[in-house]
C-alpha positions as CSV (number, residue, x, y, z in Angstrom):
1,X,10.2,29.1,-69.0
2,X,12.2,29.5,-72.2
3,X,12.6,33.0,-73.5
4,X,10.9,34.2,-76.6
5,X,14.2,34.1,-78.5
6,X,14.8,30.4,-77.5
7,X,11.2,29.6,-78.6
8,X,11.8,31.3,-81.9
9,X,15.0,29.4,-82.4
10,X,13.3,26.1,-81.7
11,X,10.8,26.6,-84.5
12,X,12.0,24.9,-87.7
13,X,12.5,27.2,-90.7
14,X,10.1,27.1,-93.6
15,X,12.7,25.2,-95.6
16,X,13.9,22.7,-93.0
17,X,11.6,20.1,-94.5
18,X,13.7,20.0,-97.6
19,X,16.7,17.7,-97.8
20,X,19.8,18.9,-99.5
21,X,20.1,16.1,-102.1
22,X,20.9,17.9,-105.3
23,X,24.6,17.8,-106.4
24,X,26.3,20.1,-108.8
25,X,25.6,17.8,-111.8
26,X,22.0,17.5,-110.8
27,X,21.6,21.3,-110.7
28,X,23.3,21.7,-114.1
29,X,20.9,19.2,-115.6
30,X,17.9,21.0,-114.1
31,X,19.1,24.3,-115.7
32,X,19.7,22.8,-119.1
33,X,16.5,20.8,-119.0
34,X,14.4,23.9,-118.1
35,X,16.0,26.3,-120.6
36,X,16.4,24.2,-123.8
37,X,12.8,24.1,-125.1
38,X,11.1,23.8,-128.4
39,X,11.7,27.5,-129.1
40,X,15.1,26.5,-130.6
41,X,13.1,24.5,-133.2
42,X,11.2,27.7,-134.1
43,X,12.9,31.0,-133.5
44,X,16.3,30.8,-135.4
45,X,14.7,31.9,-138.7
46,X,13.0,34.8,-136.9
47,X,16.3,35.9,-135.3
48,X,18.2,35.9,-138.6
49,X,15.3,37.4,-140.5
50,X,15.0,40.3,-138.1
51,X,18.8,40.9,-137.7
52,X,19.4,41.5,-141.4
53,X,22.5,39.3,-141.8
54,X,24.1,36.0,-140.7
55,X,26.9,37.8,-138.9
56,X,24.5,40.1,-137.0
57,X,22.3,37.1,-136.1
58,X,25.2,35.2,-134.5
59,X,26.2,38.4,-132.7
60,X,22.7,38.7,-131.2
61,X,22.7,35.0,-130.2
62,X,26.1,35.6,-128.5
63,X,24.9,38.8,-126.7
64,X,21.8,37.0,-125.6
65,X,24.0,34.3,-124.1
66,X,26.1,36.8,-122.3
67,X,23.0,38.5,-120.9
68,X,21.8,35.1,-119.7
69,X,25.2,34.5,-118.0
70,X,25.2,38.0,-116.4
71,X,21.7,37.3,-115.0
72,X,22.8,33.9,-113.9
73,X,25.6,35.4,-111.8
74,X,23.2,37.8,-110.2
75,X,20.8,34.9,-109.3
76,X,23.7,32.9,-108.0
77,X,24.5,35.6,-105.5
78,X,20.9,35.9,-104.5
79,X,20.4,32.1,-104.2
80,X,23.5,31.8,-102.1
81,X,22.4,34.7,-99.8
82,X,18.8,33.5,-99.6
83,X,18.9,29.7,-100.0
84,X,15.1,29.3,-99.8
85,X,12.6,27.6,-102.1
86,X,10.5,30.0,-104.2
87,X,12.9,31.7,-106.6
88,X,11.8,35.1,-107.9
89,X,8.9,35.3,-105.4
90,X,11.2,35.0,-102.4
91,X,13.8,37.4,-103.8
92,X,11.2,40.1,-104.6
93,X,9.4,39.6,-101.3
94,X,12.5,39.8,-99.2
95,X,13.8,42.9,-101.1
96,X,10.8,45.0,-101.9
97,X,8.1,43.6,-99.5
98,X,5.3,41.0,-99.7
99,X,3.2,43.2,-102.0
100,X,5.8,43.0,-104.8
101,X,6.0,39.3,-104.4
102,X,2.2,39.0,-104.5
103,X,2.0,41.0,-107.7
104,X,4.7,38.9,-109.3
105,X,3.0,35.7,-108.4
106,X,-0.3,36.8,-109.9
107,X,1.5,38.1,-113.0
108,X,3.0,34.6,-113.4
109,X,-0.4,33.0,-113.0
110,X,-2.5,35.2,-115.3
111,X,-0.1,36.3,-118.0
112,X,3.5,34.9,-118.1
113,X,2.9,31.2,-117.7
114,X,-0.3,31.2,-119.9
115,X,1.5,33.0,-122.6
116,X,4.4,30.5,-122.6
117,X,1.9,27.6,-122.7
118,X,0.1,29.2,-125.6
119,X,3.3,29.6,-127.7
120,X,4.4,26.0,-126.9
121,X,1.0,24.6,-127.8
122,X,1.2,26.3,-131.2
123,X,4.6,24.8,-131.8
124,X,3.1,21.4,-131.1
125,X,0.3,22.1,-133.5
126,X,2.6,23.2,-136.4
127,X,4.7,20.1,-136.1
128,X,1.7,17.9,-135.7
129,X,0.4,19.2,-139.0
130,X,3.8,18.6,-140.6
131,X,3.8,15.0,-139.2
132,X,0.3,14.2,-140.5
133,X,1.0,15.8,-143.9
134,X,4.2,13.7,-144.3
135,X,2.2,10.7,-143.4
136,X,-0.2,11.2,-146.3
137,X,-3.0,13.2,-144.7
138,X,-4.1,16.6,-145.9
139,X,-4.5,18.7,-142.8
140,X,-5.3,22.4,-143.3
141,X,-3.4,25.1,-141.4
142,X,-6.6,26.2,-139.7
143,X,-6.5,23.1,-137.6
144,X,-3.6,24.5,-135.6
145,X,-5.9,26.2,-133.1
146,X,-7.8,22.9,-132.4
147,X,-4.6,20.9,-132.0
148,X,-3.0,23.5,-129.7
149,X,-6.1,23.4,-127.4
150,X,-6.1,19.6,-127.5
151,X,-2.5,19.4,-126.4
152,X,-3.2,21.5,-123.3
153,X,-6.3,19.6,-122.4
154,X,-4.5,16.2,-122.8
155,X,-1.7,17.3,-120.4
156,X,-4.3,18.6,-117.9
157,X,-5.9,15.2,-117.9
158,X,-2.5,13.4,-117.4
159,X,-1.6,15.5,-114.4
160,X,-5.0,14.9,-112.9
161,X,-4.2,11.2,-112.8
162,X,-1.5,11.8,-110.2
163,X,2.1,12.7,-109.5
164,X,3.7,9.4,-110.7
165,X,2.0,9.6,-114.1
166,X,3.1,13.2,-114.5
167,X,6.6,12.4,-113.5
168,X,6.8,9.4,-115.9
169,X,5.4,11.5,-118.7
170,X,7.9,14.4,-118.1
171,X,10.9,12.1,-118.1
172,X,9.9,10.7,-121.5
173,X,9.2,14.2,-122.9
174,X,12.7,15.5,-121.8
175,X,14.4,12.5,-123.4
176,X,12.6,13.3,-126.7
177,X,14.0,16.8,-126.6
178,X,17.6,15.6,-126.3
179,X,17.1,13.2,-129.2
180,X,15.7,16.0,-131.3
181,X,18.6,18.3,-130.7
182,X,21.1,15.6,-131.6
183,X,19.2,14.7,-134.7
184,X,19.3,18.3,-136.0
185,X,23.0,18.8,-135.4
186,X,23.9,15.4,-137.0
187,X,21.6,16.0,-140.0
188,X,23.0,19.5,-140.7
189,X,26.6,18.3,-140.6
190,X,25.6,15.3,-142.8
191,X,24.0,17.5,-145.4
192,X,27.0,19.9,-145.4
193,X,29.6,17.1,-145.7
194,X,27.6,15.4,-148.5
195,X,27.3,18.6,-150.4
196,X,23.5,18.4,-150.6
197,X,23.0,21.2,-148.1
198,X,24.0,24.8,-148.5
199,X,27.5,24.6,-149.8
200,X,27.9,28.3,-149.1
201,X,25.8,30.0,-146.5
202,X,24.5,32.8,-148.6
203,X,24.0,36.3,-147.1
204,X,20.6,37.4,-146.2
205,X,19.0,39.9,-148.6
206,X,19.6,43.5,-147.4
207,X,16.8,44.9,-145.3
208,X,16.8,48.7,-145.0
209,X,14.8,48.5,-141.7
210,X,17.1,45.8,-140.2
211,X,18.5,48.2,-137.5
212,X,15.0,48.8,-136.2
213,X,14.5,45.1,-135.8
214,X,17.6,44.2,-133.8
215,X,15.5,44.6,-130.7
216,X,12.9,42.1,-131.9
217,X,15.6,39.6,-132.8
218,X,16.9,39.9,-129.3
219,X,13.4,39.3,-127.9
220,X,13.3,36.0,-129.7
221,X,16.8,35.1,-128.5
222,X,16.0,35.9,-124.9
223,X,12.8,33.9,-125.1
224,X,14.9,30.9,-126.3
225,X,17.2,31.4,-123.4
226,X,14.4,31.9,-120.8
227,X,14.0,29.7,-117.8
228,X,17.6,29.6,-116.3
229,X,16.4,31.6,-113.3
230,X,14.0,28.7,-112.3
231,X,17.0,26.9,-110.8
232,X,16.7,29.3,-107.9
233,X,13.4,27.6,-107.0
234,X,15.3,24.5,-105.7
235,X,18.1,26.4,-103.9
236,X,17.0,24.9,-100.5
237,X,17.6,21.4,-101.9
238,X,21.1,21.9,-103.3
239,X,24.1,20.7,-101.4
240,X,26.5,23.5,-100.6
241,X,24.4,26.1,-102.4
242,X,27.0,28.9,-101.9
243,X,29.5,26.9,-104.0
244,X,27.4,24.7,-106.3
245,X,24.7,27.1,-107.5
246,X,27.1,29.6,-109.0
247,X,29.1,26.8,-110.7
248,X,25.9,25.2,-112.0
249,X,24.6,28.4,-113.4
250,X,27.8,29.2,-115.2
251,X,28.3,25.7,-116.5
252,X,24.6,25.3,-117.5
253,X,24.3,28.7,-119.3
254,X,27.6,28.2,-121.1
255,X,26.6,24.8,-122.3
256,X,23.2,26.0,-123.5
257,X,24.9,28.8,-125.5
258,X,27.2,26.3,-127.2
259,X,24.3,24.0,-128.0
260,X,22.2,26.8,-129.5
261,X,25.1,28.0,-131.7
262,X,25.6,24.5,-133.0
263,X,21.9,24.2,-133.8
264,X,21.9,27.5,-135.7
265,X,25.0,26.4,-137.7
266,X,23.3,23.1,-138.5
267,X,20.2,24.9,-139.8
268,X,22.2,27.3,-142.0
269,X,24.5,24.6,-143.3
270,X,21.8,22.1,-144.0
271,X,19.1,24.5,-145.3
272,X,20.7,27.8,-146.3
273,X,19.6,31.1,-145.0
274,X,16.8,31.7,-147.5
275,X,15.0,28.4,-146.7
276,X,15.6,28.9,-143.0
277,X,13.8,32.3,-143.1
278,X,10.9,30.9,-145.1
279,X,10.2,27.8,-143.1
280,X,7.9,27.6,-140.2
281,X,9.1,24.1,-139.4
282,X,12.9,24.2,-140.1
283,X,13.8,21.1,-138.2
284,X,11.3,19.0,-140.1
285,X,12.5,20.4,-143.4
286,X,16.2,19.7,-142.4
287,X,15.5,16.1,-141.4
288,X,13.4,15.7,-144.6
289,X,16.3,16.8,-146.7
290,X,18.6,14.4,-145.0
291,X,16.5,11.3,-144.5
292,X,13.3,11.8,-146.7
293,X,9.7,11.7,-145.5
294,X,10.7,9.3,-142.7
295,X,13.1,12.0,-141.3
296,X,10.3,14.6,-141.4
297,X,7.9,12.2,-139.6
298,X,10.5,11.3,-136.9
299,X,11.6,14.8,-136.1
300,X,8.1,16.2,-136.2
301,X,7.0,13.5,-133.8
302,X,10.0,14.2,-131.5
303,X,9.3,17.9,-131.4
304,X,5.6,17.3,-130.8
305,X,6.5,15.2,-127.8
306,X,9.2,17.8,-126.7
307,X,6.7,20.6,-126.9
308,X,4.3,18.7,-124.7
309,X,7.2,18.4,-122.2
310,X,7.6,22.2,-122.2
311,X,3.9,22.8,-121.7
312,X,3.8,20.2,-118.9
313,X,6.9,21.7,-117.2
């Protein structure tokens, strides 16, 4: 009879059912797709407003990017050492025991993920109101709660229809996000070159309490950068994870930082700091300045679709 050790070796591992099909480029795309969400359409004004100056705001964005990169390197080491599906849950369970992983899983279920969904649904509602108002309707701000709840219910219904419907919807929603980012950068540069934007990026009015708000500005930055660690959930499906996961994390986080800095520059050049700080829908205002009401309608619709992608993801 085979020994107990031989029997144990013959049992397939928990991750043997996963095929290693993801290349380096696939993994980079996953990271960028997860991280870049609709928060970049909302938080730049909050970051600069709480940092007290343009310079400090960009420093905080840069520090946030470096923190993301440092965390990504740590996760790269963990994912290479433990190439299993499950991400944070697996790392915590293997390091601190099943109890810690259990608590993390429940925290994700009852607090973290519902909180993210709530924020994204309100972004959808804000831009839905902007879209409808630009289309000639008069929608009061109080409708944001109703529209936010409706967005979550709609996606719940779509996912109940089956995997293929959810996958098809997610692909369209991700494409809309990419189009929206490109539109913001192009419009900001266009306004700046035409001289109709902020010819000079004026300094933010001095705030005596700014030092006390740097931490809050960093919270918004880290929220915008959140999600890069989710790449660890697919570690078991990445080809040569010891080599490709670290490279993908570095390339993905570096690319995200560059994109975010370009978006912030486009906002400041196209709107100016004072208008950026005052606007709850800066992307719609920027596109409206560049292309009129049609620009406002288009970008609002794109961000509505993109926010649905974040909720669905």
